[in-house]
C-alpha positions in Angstrom: 0.0 0.0 0.0 1.2 3.5 -0.8 -0.3 5.1 2.3 -0.4 3.8 5.9 -3.5 2.0 7.1 -5.2 4.0 9.8 -6.3 2.0 12.8 -8.1 3.3 15.9 -7.3 1.3 19.0 -9.8 1.8 21.9 -8.0 0.3 24.9 -7.6 1.4 28.5 -4.9 -1.2 29.5 -1.4 0.3 28.9 0.2 -3.1 28.6 -2.3 -4.2 25.9 -1.7 -0.9 24.1 2.1 -1.6 24.1 1.7 -5.1 22.9 -0.5 -4.0 20.1 1.9 -1.2 19.1 4.8 -3.7 19.1 2.9 -6.3 17.1 1.7 -3.8 14.4 5.1 -2.1 14.3 6.9 -5.4 13.5 4.6 -6.2 10.6 5.2 -5.6 6.9 2.4 -3.1 6.5 2.6 0.5 7.4 0.0 1.1 10.1 -0.8 4.5 11.6 -2.2 3.6 15.0 -4.2 6.1 17.0 -5.0 5.2 20.6 -7.8 6.4 22.8 -8.3 5.0 26.3 -12.0 5.4 26.9 -15.3 5.3 24.9 -16.0 9.0 25.2 -12.6 9.8 23.6 -13.4 7.2 20.9 -16.7 9.0 20.1 -14.9 12.4 20.0 -12.4 10.9 17.6 -15.0 9.4 15.4 -17.2 12.6 15.5 -14.0 14.7 14.9 -14.8 16.9 17.9 -12.6 18.4 20.5 -8.9 17.7 20.0 -9.8 15.3 17.1 -11.2 18.0 14.8 -10.1 17.3 11.2 -9.2 13.7 12.0 -9.7 11.2 9.1 -11.9 8.2 9.6 -10.0 5.0 10.5 -9.7 2.0 8.1 -10.4 -0.3 11.1 -11.2 -0.1 14.8 -9.9 -2.5 17.4 -12.2 -2.1 20.3 -12.1 -3.4 23.9 -15.7 -3.8 25.3 -14.7 -2.8 28.8 -13.4 0.7 28.5 -14.4 3.6 30.9 -16.8 6.5 30.5 -18.7 5.1 27.5 -18.7 1.3 27.0 -17.2 -0.4 24.0 -20.8 -1.7 23.2 -22.0 1.9 22.9 -19.1 2.8 20.6 -19.8 -0.2 18.5 -23.5 0.7 18.3 -22.7 4.3 17.3 -20.3 3.3 14.5 -22.6 0.8 13.0 -25.6 3.2 13.1 -23.6 6.0 11.5 -24.0 6.4 7.7 -20.4 7.5 7.2 -18.7 5.0 9.5 -20.8 1.8 9.4 -18.5 0.1 6.8 -15.4 0.5 9.0 -14.6 -3.0 10.3 -14.6 -3.3 14.0 -12.6 -6.0 15.7 -13.6 -6.7 19.3 -10.5 -7.6 21.2 -11.5 -8.0 24.8 -10.9 -10.1 27.9 -14.5 -11.3 28.0 -15.3 -14.8 26.6 -19.0 -14.5 27.9 -21.4 -15.8 25.3 -23.7 -12.9 26.0 -20.9 -10.4 25.1 -20.0 -12.4 21.9 -23.7 -12.5 20.8 -24.4 -8.9 21.6 -21.3 -7.7 19.8 -22.3 -9.5 16.6 -25.9 -8.3 17.0 -24.5 -4.7 17.1 -22.5 -5.3 14.0 -19.0 -6.3 15.1 -17.0 -7.8 12.2 -15.2 -10.3 14.5 -14.7 -11.1 18.2 -11.4 -12.2 19.7 -10.8 -13.0 23.3 -7.4 -11.6 24.5 -5.0 -14.4 25.5 -3.1 -14.1 28.7 0.2 -15.1 27.0 2.4 -12.3 25.5 3.4 -14.3 22.4 -0.2 -15.4 21.8 -1.4 -11.8 22.0 1.2 -10.7 19.5 0.2 -13.6 17.2 -3.4 -12.6 17.3 -2.7 -8.9 16.5 -0.4 -9.9 13.6 -3.0 -12.4 12.3 -5.7 -9.6 12.4 -3.4 -7.3 10.5 -2.6 -9.9 7.9 -6.2 -11.0 7.5 -7.9 -7.5 7.4 -5.3 -5.7 5.3 -3.9 -8.3 2.9 -6.7 -10.9 2.5 -10.0 -9.0 2.8 -11.3 -6.5 0.3 -12.4 -3.4 2.3 -14.6 -0.6 1.0 -13.2 2.9 0.9 -14.0 4.9 4.0 -15.4 8.3 3.5 -12.5 10.4 4.9 -14.3 13.7 4.8 -17.7 13.0 6.2 -18.5 12.5 9.9 
């Protein structure tokens, strides 16, 4: 790709943010990773308000369900109900393996649901696999960079 892939990571655990940065940084693709640590900041980012004014829409969102202020479920529901964002793939990457969380995430429009492994190497493998799958195997629609 000639331009970096823009990914929004919504994650409040600093260790998981670091692991994700490391895994995406060691890949073959150029990834521009923006990180927000709570759901309210994610909504500001996606609405391009506050300090995120003028921000381009991401090509993909990696979303933890259990983030503070506004839940990951609410962020997911917002994105999938927004005319300009609904095609942005959302990967749920969370610690919950509860069947209700999995079902609700898919009902709200998640594109995939992955439970975070406890092992460092397994976590990196998952992020690398997501990167490879979503950006080299899958055909994605163009995201409207100017609309919000």
